[in-house]
C-alpha positions as CSV (number, residue, x, y, z in Angstrom):
1,G,88.7,94.3,167.5
2,S,88.9,90.3,166.3
3,A,92.1,88.9,166.4
4,S,93.6,88.8,163.0
5,D,92.7,92.7,163.2
6,Y,95.3,92.7,165.8
7,L,97.7,90.7,163.2
8,T,97.1,93.1,160.1
9,L,97.9,96.5,162.6
10,A,101.4,94.6,163.2
11,L,102.2,95.4,160.1
12,Q,101.6,98.3,160.3
13,E,105.6,100.4,160.5
14,G,106.2,102.1,164.5
15,I,103.6,99.3,165.9
16,T,105.3,97.7,168.8
17,C,105.0,95.8,172.4
18,T,107.5,97.8,174.3
19,N,107.6,101.9,175.0
20,E,111.3,101.9,173.8
21,V,111.9,101.2,170.3
22,R,109.3,101.9,167.0
23,G,108.6,98.6,165.4
24,T,109.8,97.8,161.6
25,G,110.1,93.9,161.4
26,L,106.8,92.9,160.6
27,S,106.0,96.0,157.9
28,I,110.0,95.6,156.1
29,V,108.5,91.9,156.0
30,E,105.8,92.3,154.3
31,T,107.5,95.0,152.1
32,L,109.9,92.7,150.9
33,V,106.9,89.7,150.6
34,H,105.3,92.0,148.3
35,N,107.9,93.1,146.6
36,G,108.9,89.8,145.9
37,E,105.7,88.5,145.1
38,G,105.5,86.4,147.6
39,I,103.2,85.4,150.4
40,L,102.9,86.2,153.9
41,V,101.4,84.0,156.8
42,I,100.6,85.1,160.3
43,R,99.4,82.7,163.2
44,S,99.1,83.4,166.5
45,Q,96.7,82.5,168.9
46,T,93.3,81.9,167.7
47,A,93.8,83.7,164.2
48,R,95.5,83.6,160.8
49,I,96.2,86.0,158.7
50,E,97.3,85.4,155.2
51,I,98.8,88.3,152.4
52,A,98.9,87.5,149.2
53,Q,99.9,88.8,145.6
54,G,98.5,91.9,145.3
55,G,97.7,92.5,148.8
56,Q,94.7,90.5,149.1
57,V,94.8,89.5,152.5
58,R,92.7,86.9,153.9
59,R,92.0,86.5,157.5
60,R,90.4,83.6,159.8
61,D,89.5,83.7,163.6
62,N,88.3,81.6,165.9
63,L,90.9,78.6,165.2
64,A,92.5,76.7,167.7
65,Y,94.3,77.8,170.1
66,F,98.0,78.1,169.4
67,P,100.9,79.5,171.9
68,G,103.1,81.7,170.1
69,T,103.7,82.9,166.6
70,Q,104.3,81.8,163.3
71,V,105.3,83.1,159.9
72,F,105.6,81.6,157.1
73,I,106.8,83.2,153.9
74,N,106.8,82.5,151.0
75,L,109.0,84.0,147.6
76,W,108.2,83.8,144.5
77,G,109.9,86.2,143.1
78,R,111.9,87.5,139.7
79,P,114.2,86.5,138.1
80,E,116.1,90.4,138.2
81,K,114.9,90.5,141.9
82,W,117.3,87.8,144.0
83,I,119.7,90.7,145.4
84,W,117.4,91.7,148.7
85,E,118.1,94.9,148.7
86,S,116.4,95.1,146.0
87,L,113.2,94.3,147.4
88,L,113.4,96.9,149.4
89,P,112.3,100.5,148.2
90,A,114.6,103.5,148.5
91,S,115.3,104.9,151.5
């Protein structure tokens, strides 16, 4: 797949780069951003994905090489949702 496909895949719960621990970090971040009515942008190597309100995903591939990974989060929020725990789904 494309580089942006791999970034999108990294948002799924249970995806990790190690064999020891199953990842949940980016999956939780995506949930926080979705529930906070925000935007999540991940830029890594030659790809960029942006997940906007409503779950709309914009992908860009073949960008100039960028070493490492940047994660940008913007929470517009709802006035009644300023407590972080309220942004997470019930367990």
